[in-house]
C-alpha positions, 0 to 999 in steps of 0.5 A, spaced: 947 505 077 950 511 074 956 510 070 958 518 071 962 520 077 961 526 081 968 530 083 967 526 090 968 520 087 961 517 088 957 515 082 952 521 081 946 518 083 948 516 090 951 523 091 945 526 089 941 521 094 946 523 100 944 530 099 937 528 101 938 523 106 941 528 111 936 534 109 940 540 110 947 537 112 947 533 105 945 539 101 950 543 104 956 538 104 955 536 097 954 544 095 961 545 098 964 539 095 962 538 088 965 541 083 963 538 076 957 534 076 951 539 075 946 533 077 949 533 084 949 540 085 942 541 082 940 536 088 944 539 093 940 546 092 933 543 091 935 539 098 937 545 101 931 549 099 926 544 100 928 542 107 930 549 109 923 552 107 919 546 110 923 547 117 921 555 116 914 553 115 914 548 121 917 553 126 912 558 124 906 553 124 908 551 131 907 559 133 899 558 132 896 555 138 891 550 135 891 550 128 898 550 128 899 543 131 895 540 125 899 544 121 905 541 124 903 534 123 901 535 116 908 538 115 911 532 118 907 528 113 909 532 107 916 532 109 917 525 110 913 523 103 917 529 100 924 526 103 922 519 100 920 521 093 926 525 092 931 520 094 927 515 090 928 519 084 935 521 085 937 514 086 934 512 079 938 518 076 932 522 074 932 530 074 926 530 079 924 538 080 919 540 085 914 545 083 917 552 084 923 550 088 926 545 083 925 551 078 929 556 082 934 551 084 935 550 077 936 557 076 941 558 081 945 552 079 946 556 072 949 561 076 954 557 080 
């Protein structure tokens, strides 16, 4: 476990994992509560961006008749795999960045 605590009183790695455990809700919750830990803020932003974009892509793919069904199934699989990988890395205390989204989250974190 991480020796550092977030401003919520939870260890940083646990707070970061909770950002992913409840996609979108966890990101919003910890983004609004966390004041001190850059690690938790980064994971809250990355969670919010990644699962927000995934939800939009899923919604758009459902509008396409035949290929949309296959795209939705593929997006669901990608979403579950991404969810597991992100939680696994967060609980281990790693600054795992998704391509493009992680870099964008890092830039936004510096503005907060």
